[in-house]
C-alpha positions as CSV (number, residue, x, y, z in Angstrom):
1,M,11.4,150.9,80.9
2,Y,14.4,151.2,78.6
3,N,17.4,149.1,79.7
4,R,19.8,151.4,81.6
5,Q,22.7,149.4,80.3
6,H,22.1,150.9,76.9
7,Y,22.5,154.4,78.2
8,Y,25.8,156.0,77.3
9,C,27.2,159.5,77.8
10,V,29.9,161.3,75.9
11,I,31.4,164.2,77.8
12,L,33.3,166.8,75.8
13,A,36.3,168.0,77.8
14,G,38.8,169.2,75.3
15,G,38.1,173.0,75.4
16,I,40.6,175.6,76.5
17,G,38.0,177.8,78.3
18,S,39.2,181.0,76.6
19,R,36.0,183.0,77.5
20,F,36.6,182.4,81.2
21,W,40.1,183.9,81.3
22,P,42.0,184.7,83.6
23,M,40.7,182.0,85.9
24,S,40.7,179.5,83.0
25,R,44.0,179.1,81.3
26,P,44.9,177.1,78.2
27,N,46.9,174.6,80.3
28,H,44.2,174.5,83.0
29,P,40.8,175.3,81.5
30,K,37.5,175.8,83.4
31,Q,36.4,172.1,83.2
32,F,39.2,171.3,85.6
33,I,38.5,174.1,88.1
34,D,36.2,174.2,91.1
35,I,34.6,177.5,90.0
36,F,31.8,177.5,92.5
37,G,33.9,176.5,95.5
38,Q,31.9,173.3,96.1
39,G,34.9,170.9,96.4
40,K,34.3,169.5,92.9
41,T,35.6,170.7,89.5
42,M,33.1,171.2,86.7
43,L,34.2,167.9,85.1
44,Q,33.7,166.0,88.4
45,S,30.3,167.5,88.8
46,T,29.3,166.7,85.2
47,F,30.6,163.1,85.6
48,E,28.7,162.7,88.9
49,R,25.5,164.0,87.3
50,Y,25.5,161.6,84.4
51,S,26.6,158.6,86.5
52,K,23.1,158.8,88.0
53,L,21.6,158.3,84.5
54,C,23.8,155.6,83.1
55,P,26.4,153.1,84.4
56,R,29.7,154.7,85.3
57,E,31.5,152.4,82.8
58,N,29.3,153.8,80.0
59,I,30.6,157.3,80.3
60,I,33.3,158.3,77.8
61,I,35.3,161.5,78.2
62,V,36.9,163.0,75.1
63,T,39.8,165.4,75.8
64,S,43.1,166.6,74.5
65,E,46.2,164.5,74.8
66,A,47.6,167.3,77.0
67,F,44.7,166.9,79.5
68,E,44.6,163.1,79.9
69,D,46.4,163.2,83.2
70,K,44.1,165.8,84.6
71,V,41.0,163.8,83.6
72,R,42.3,160.6,85.1
73,M,43.4,162.4,88.3
74,Q,40.0,164.0,88.8
75,I,38.0,160.9,87.7
76,P,40.0,157.9,89.0
77,S,39.6,154.2,87.9
78,L,38.4,154.9,84.4
79,L,38.9,152.1,81.9
80,D,41.4,152.8,79.1
81,H,38.7,153.4,76.5
82,Q,36.8,155.8,78.7
83,V,39.3,158.6,78.1
84,L,39.7,159.3,74.4
85,C,42.6,161.7,73.6
86,E,42.6,163.9,70.6
87,P,45.9,164.5,69.0
88,T,44.7,167.9,67.6
89,R,41.6,170.0,68.1
90,R,39.1,169.6,65.3
91,N,36.0,171.0,67.1
92,T,33.2,168.6,68.3
93,A,32.1,166.7,65.2
94,P,35.2,164.5,65.0
95,C,35.4,163.8,68.7
96,V,31.7,162.7,68.9
97,A,32.3,160.5,65.9
98,Y,35.4,159.0,67.6
99,A,33.4,158.2,70.7
100,A,30.6,156.8,68.6
101,A,33.0,154.4,66.9
102,I,34.2,153.1,70.3
103,I,30.6,152.8,71.7
104,N,29.5,150.9,68.5
105,E,32.2,148.3,69.2
106,I,30.8,147.8,72.7
107,N,27.1,148.2,72.2
108,P,25.5,148.9,68.8
109,N,22.1,149.5,70.6
110,A,23.4,152.4,72.6
111,N,21.3,155.5,73.4
112,I,23.7,158.3,73.7
113,I,23.8,161.7,75.6
114,V,26.4,164.2,74.3
115,S,27.3,166.9,76.8
116,P,29.8,169.6,77.5
117,S,31.9,169.2,80.6
118,D,32.0,172.8,81.7
119,H,28.4,174.0,81.9
120,A,26.7,174.8,85.2
121,I,23.5,173.0,86.1
122,F,21.2,174.2,88.9
123,G,18.6,171.7,90.2
124,D,20.0,168.1,90.0
125,S,16.7,166.4,90.5
126,Q,15.1,168.4,87.7
127,F,18.1,167.7,85.5
128,E,17.8,164.0,86.1
129,H,14.1,164.1,85.3
130,D,14.5,166.0,82.1
131,L,17.3,163.9,80.8
132,G,15.4,160.7,81.7
133,E,12.4,162.1,79.7
134,A,14.6,163.0,76.8
135,I,16.4,159.7,76.5
136,S,13.1,157.9,76.6
137,V,12.0,159.9,73.6
138,T,15.1,158.9,71.6
139,D,14.5,155.4,72.6
140,K,11.1,155.4,70.9
141,H,11.8,157.7,67.9
142,D,14.5,158.1,65.2
143,W,15.0,161.7,66.4
144,I,17.8,163.9,67.6
145,V,16.7,165.6,70.8
146,T,18.4,168.7,72.2
147,L,17.9,170.5,75.5
148,G,16.9,174.2,75.6
149,A,16.9,176.6,78.5
150,T,14.3,179.3,78.9
151,P,16.2,182.6,78.3
152,S,16.1,185.2,81.1
153,N,17.9,188.0,79.2
154,P,18.9,188.8,75.6
155,N,22.3,187.2,75.9
156,T,24.5,187.7,72.8
157,K,27.0,185.0,73.7
158,Y,24.6,182.1,73.6
159,G,23.1,180.1,70.8
160,Y,19.3,180.2,70.3
161,I,16.9,177.5,69.2
162,Q,13.6,178.6,67.5
163,F,10.8,176.1,68.1
164,A,7.3,175.5,66.8
165,E,4.3,173.8,68.3
166,D,3.7,170.4,66.7
167,P,0.2,168.8,67.3
168,S,1.7,165.3,67.1
169,L,3.7,166.1,70.2
170,S,0.7,167.2,72.3
171,E,1.3,164.4,74.8
172,D,4.5,166.1,75.9
173,C,4.2,169.9,76.3
174,N,7.9,170.3,76.8
175,L,8.9,168.7,73.5
176,H,8.8,170.9,70.3
177,K,9.9,170.7,66.7
178,V,13.1,172.7,66.0
179,V,12.7,175.4,63.3
180,T,16.1,177.2,63.3
181,F,19.3,177.6,65.2
182,T,21.0,181.0,65.6
183,E,24.5,181.3,67.0
184,K,25.4,184.4,69.1
185,P,22.9,186.9,67.6
186,P,23.4,190.7,67.9
187,L,21.6,192.4,70.8
188,E,18.7,193.7,68.8
189,M,18.0,190.3,67.3
190,A,18.4,188.6,70.7
191,M,15.8,191.0,72.2
192,Q,13.4,190.1,69.4
193,F,13.9,186.5,70.1
194,I,13.1,187.0,73.8
195,Q,10.0,189.0,73.0
196,S,8.6,186.4,70.6
197,G,8.6,183.6,73.1
198,E,9.6,181.2,70.4
199,F,13.3,180.8,71.3
200,L,15.3,178.9,73.9
201,W,19.0,179.0,74.8
202,N,20.9,176.1,73.3
203,A,22.3,174.2,76.3
204,G,24.6,172.1,74.1
205,I,23.2,168.8,75.3
206,F,21.8,166.4,72.7
207,L,20.7,162.8,72.5
208,W,20.3,160.2,69.8
209,R,20.5,156.5,69.4
210,L,23.7,155.2,67.9
211,P,22.2,154.1,64.5
212,V,20.6,157.6,64.2
213,L,23.9,159.3,65.0
214,M,25.8,157.2,62.5
215,E,23.3,157.7,59.7
216,A,23.4,161.4,60.3
217,Y,27.2,161.5,60.0
218,R,27.1,159.4,56.8
219,K,24.6,161.8,55.3
220,F,26.0,165.2,56.4
221,L,29.6,164.5,57.2
222,P,30.7,161.5,55.1
223,N,34.4,162.3,55.3
224,V,34.2,162.3,59.1
225,A,32.2,159.1,59.1
226,D,34.7,157.4,56.7
227,N,37.7,158.3,58.8
228,F,36.3,157.7,62.3
229,F,33.8,154.9,62.1
230,S,36.5,152.3,61.3
231,L,38.3,153.1,64.5
232,G,38.0,150.9,67.6
233,I,39.3,150.4,71.1
234,A,42.5,148.7,69.8
235,S,43.2,151.2,67.1
236,P,46.9,152.3,67.1
237,K,47.7,155.9,67.7
238,E,48.8,156.4,64.1
239,D,45.3,155.5,62.9
240,I,43.8,158.0,65.3
241,E,46.2,160.8,64.2
242,R,45.5,160.0,60.6
243,A,41.8,160.3,61.1
244,Y,42.1,163.7,62.8
245,T,44.4,164.9,60.1
246,A,42.1,163.9,57.3
247,V,38.9,165.7,58.5
248,E,37.7,169.3,58.5
249,K,37.4,171.4,61.7
250,I,33.7,171.5,62.3
251,S,31.2,171.4,65.2
252,V,28.6,168.7,65.4
253,D,26.0,171.5,65.8
254,F,26.9,173.2,62.5
255,G,27.8,170.0,60.6
256,I,24.7,167.9,61.6
257,I,22.3,169.2,64.2
258,E,21.5,172.4,62.2
259,K,21.0,170.5,59.0
260,A,19.0,167.5,60.1
261,E,15.2,167.5,59.8
262,N,14.5,165.1,62.7
263,V,15.6,167.5,65.5
264,H,13.3,168.3,68.5
265,V,14.0,170.4,71.5
266,M,12.9,169.8,75.0
267,K,12.4,172.7,77.3
268,S,14.5,172.2,80.4
269,T,13.2,172.7,83.9
270,F,16.7,173.0,85.4
271,G,18.8,176.1,85.6
272,W,21.7,176.4,83.1
273,S,24.7,178.5,82.3
274,D,27.8,177.9,80.2
275,V,29.8,179.9,82.6
276,G,31.5,182.0,79.9
277,G,32.5,185.6,79.8
278,S,32.8,188.0,82.7
279,T,29.4,187.1,84.2
280,C,27.5,183.9,84.9
281,C,24.3,184.3,82.9
282,R,21.3,183.3,84.8
283,V,18.1,181.3,84.4
284,V,15.3,182.9,86.3
285,G,14.4,181.1,89.5
286,W,17.8,179.4,90.0
287,C,20.6,182.1,90.4
288,S,20.4,185.2,92.4
């Protein structure tokens, strides 16, 4: 059994929730809202979910400087380095690199989950099982593993992952080799994806060991690696601002995940929605 102390989670909580307007506002986006009336915001639910998989002190939240107080109010007693504040928005690649640099200072052997803060998960026990399986895979292999949800409709606002059967993965029927990524396809294409049975919705959750992560950044986003991997817990604010100013605005999906050849997808057994747009898109069997 892999040492749980090596499990880390990076929660991305800097978005402004523009697709969930008017409930979600730029100064109070959806991750800080109790959308389902359960007495917990989406960030609180996400944090609680991952605290069952890794030690509480191993969870790092990356957010905007403007949201630091909201994060600390909703998740009390976090250590200073558990809330990383971005001086400007540069999409997800820089913020994941920033978190990786901090984790590298604490535990170079970390096995890391990267997750949005504002997606809905249905079936906590299934979620815990799937993520446990996925992190055990990244423990054994130099792979990037992403989670895919079985599509229930040809949604044009989600990303899609095309997968292929790989005989070498026969011992795990839920794990597949990734072929392509497609972001927000037009309706006709989305319908073809659904009919083919070869595509999953991209749930935006991916896992990798820290050395695999850092190698991928150095290969595909060397400018981001050069500017962020020298940062640490004690880095002055000026150095952090300089790093963000020096890098391009790019997502970790487009900058790394879609280019790497060592990416595998695991079919999730839990229900999932990114809670965007006017409706909550559904995974069959979980939402009515």
